[in-house]
N, C-alpha and C positions, 0 to 999 in steps of 0.2 A: 691504320685500323683505329676506330673509335673505341674509347674505353667504355665497356658496358656498364660500369658503375660510376657514381658521382661521389666526390668528396662532400661531406655534409658538416656544416658548422651550425652551432646554435646561435642565438641572438648575441651572446657574449663572445663569439668567435672561437669557442672550444670545439675541437674535432670530435665528431660522433662517429658511429659506425657508418660505412658507405652504404648507399642504396642504389637500386637499378636506375639507369638513366631515364627510362620512361616515367618512373615514379617521381624522380627529381624534377623533371620538366612539368609534370602535372601539379606538383606542389607550387612551382613558380606561377603557372597559369592560374591557379586558384587563389593566389595572393598569400599563400601560407609560407612562402620563402622568396628570397630574391636571388637573382643570378649574380654570382661573384666573378666567375671566369668560365670560359668555354674549354680551355685546354690547360690542365685537366678540368673537366666539367666540375664546377664547385658551386654549391648553393649555401645560403645562410638562412636558417629558419627565423621566423618572426618572433619566436618564443624562446625563453630560456629553458633548457632541459636540465632536470635534476640528475646529476651524476653522482653515484654512490661514492663515498670515501673509500680509498683503498684499504684493504685489510692491514692491520697493524704491522704484520710481518713484512709488508711491502713498502713501509714508510722509508723514504730515502734519507739517510743520514745527511747532515748539513754539509760536511766537508770530507774530502779524501786527499788533503794536501800531501804531496810528495809520493803518493802511491802510484806505481807504474801499472798501467792497464794496457793489455794487448787487445786491440779491437779488430775482430774479424770484419772485413768490409765486403759486402755483396756487390756494391756499385758506388760510383761517385756521388750521385744525387742523395742516396740514403746516408752517406757519410757527412753531408754538409751540416745539417742540424745536429746530428749525433755527436760528432767530434767537438763542435763548439759547446754543446751542453755539458758533455763529460769534462771538458777542460774547465768550464765554469764551476764544476763541483770540486775541482782541485786535482783531478787525475792528470798524470803525465801520460798522454795517449800516444801509442805507437800503432799504426795501422798494419793489418796483415791481409794479404791477398791470397786466397786459396778458394777457387770456385770452379771445380771441374764439372759442375752441373751445367755450365753455360754452353749452349750450342747455338749455331755452329762455331767453329774456331774463329771465324771472322767477327762474330758477335762478342766472343770472349775477349778478343784483342781490342775491339772498339771500347768495351767497358773498362778494360785495364788502362787504355790510353786516357780515357776520361778521368780515371782516378789519379793517374800521374799528374794530369793538369791541376786537379784540385789539391793534391798533396803538395805540389810545388807552390801553389798560390797561398796556402794557409800554413806552410812550414810544418807539415805533418811527416815525421819520420815513418818509413815504411819497411816492412819485411815482405819481399816478393817470393812466393813459392815458385821455384823453377818448374818448367815442364807444364804438361797439360794432361791430367789424369782422367780424361773423359771415358776411356775404355773401362776403367775400374768403376766409375760411377754407373755406367750403363749395365755392367755385370751385376752390381749390387741391387739395382732397381728393376732389372728385367723381369723378375717374378712377381713384382708388386708395382705395376705401372699406374695404378689409380691413386688419387688422393684419398685419405691422408697418409696411407702407408708409405708411398714413395717419398713424401715430404719428410717424414720422420727419419727415413734412411739418409736422405740428403742432409738434414740438420746434423745428424750424428757424425756423418763422414767429415763435415767441415768443422764442427765444434770439437771433435776428438783431436783432430790435427792442431787446431788452435790451442787447445789445452796443452798438448805436448810441446809446442813451440814456446808457449808461455813459461812452462817449467824450465825448459832449456835456457831461456833468456833471463830467468830470474825475476819475472814479473810478479806483482802482488795479486793480480786478478786478470781475468779475460772476459770478453763480452762480444756482442755482435750487433751490427747495424740492422739485422733482420727484425730487431725489436721495434723499429719505427713503422713497420708496414702493417696496415689493417688487413692485408691479404695473407699474412702469415699466422701460424698457430702459436701464439705466445706461450700458452700453457705447455705445449710440447717442447718448445725451445727451452723454456726454463727447466723443465724436468730433465731433458737430455743434457743441457749445459751443466746442471748441478751434478748429474751422474758422472759425466766425463771429468768434471773438475775434481770430484771426490776420488775418482780412480787415479788421477794424475797427481793429486795433492796440491791443487791450486783453486782459488775461489772463483766461482762464476758470478759475475756481477749482473743482476737482473734489475731492469727498470722498464716499465711500460713507456716507451718513447713516442707513442702515437700522438701525443699532444703536439708534437712538432711536425706532423705529417704535412699539413698545409704549408707550413713555413719552409719545409725542405724543397718544395717545388719552386718557391720564389728564389731561394738561395741557389738552386741548381741553374736557373736561368741567369741569375746575376753572375755566376761563374762561367756561363757559356758551356755547360756540360751536356753531353749526349744523354737523352732520357729515353730509356727503353720502354717497350710496350708489353713485355711479358717477363715472368719471373726469371727464367734462364734456360730450363731444360726444354728439349724438343716436345715433351708432353705438354708443358705449360704453353708453349707457342701454339700448338694445335688447339688446346682448349680455349685460348684467347681468340683465335681466328673463328672458332665456331660459336663464340659468344658465351663461353662457360667460365669466364673470369680466370684466365691463366696467369694472373699476376702473382 
C-alpha cells in the first residue's frame, strides 16, 4: 500500500509536518520542492521554513548522565533514532515491549522479531511483556472505535503499564518511541504520560523526537528492519487501506 502522506523537509533538512502525496508531487512539479526518496515519499522544499522555538518548559536539559530510562517501544524502526538520541543525552536506556494494540498476531510477532534484531545489534537491554493482551485492548476501545478517542485509550493502556514496570524496576523515568511519529498526538501522549507517571510516582520524560523522523527511516534500512504500513490496530489498518492515514 502506498503511503498517502509524504515526509516534508525544509531547505535545511529539518522535518516539517507531513502533507498529502498529491500535494507533495505538485510541489515537485512546480519546482517548489525536490524529490528526496520514493519510499517513503520524501520531498525537500526549496525554502527555509521558520520553526517556532519550543516553549521554555519543553527545553531539553543538556545531560541525564547515569539516569535509568525505561523506553516503551512501539516498533524497531521508531526505536533506531530514539534510542541513539536518548543515549546521547546520557540516559541508560532499557527497552520495553508491550503492544497489545498490534493486530493480527502475526503482525505483532513480526514487529517483535524486528525489535529483537535491533536490540541485539545495538546492545539494548529489553524487558519483554509476556503474552498478548489483544482481547483487553479490543474490550477497552470497542465503544470508542474512532480517532482520537481510541488512540488516547491505547496510549493510556501502554503508558500506564510502562510506568508500573518502571517503578518496579527502580527506573528514574520512562518514555515512549511514539514521540517520534508525526502521525501520533504528542500533546495527548504527554498529558497521559505525565498523569500516569504522577499516579505511579515516576517521571515521564517528554521530548518531541520528530526531528529524527526522516533519519529513522534511513537507520531502519541500515539495520534491515521490517517497516510496517499502519500504526498497529485493526482500525488503523482499515483506515490506511481506505487512504485515511492509519499510521
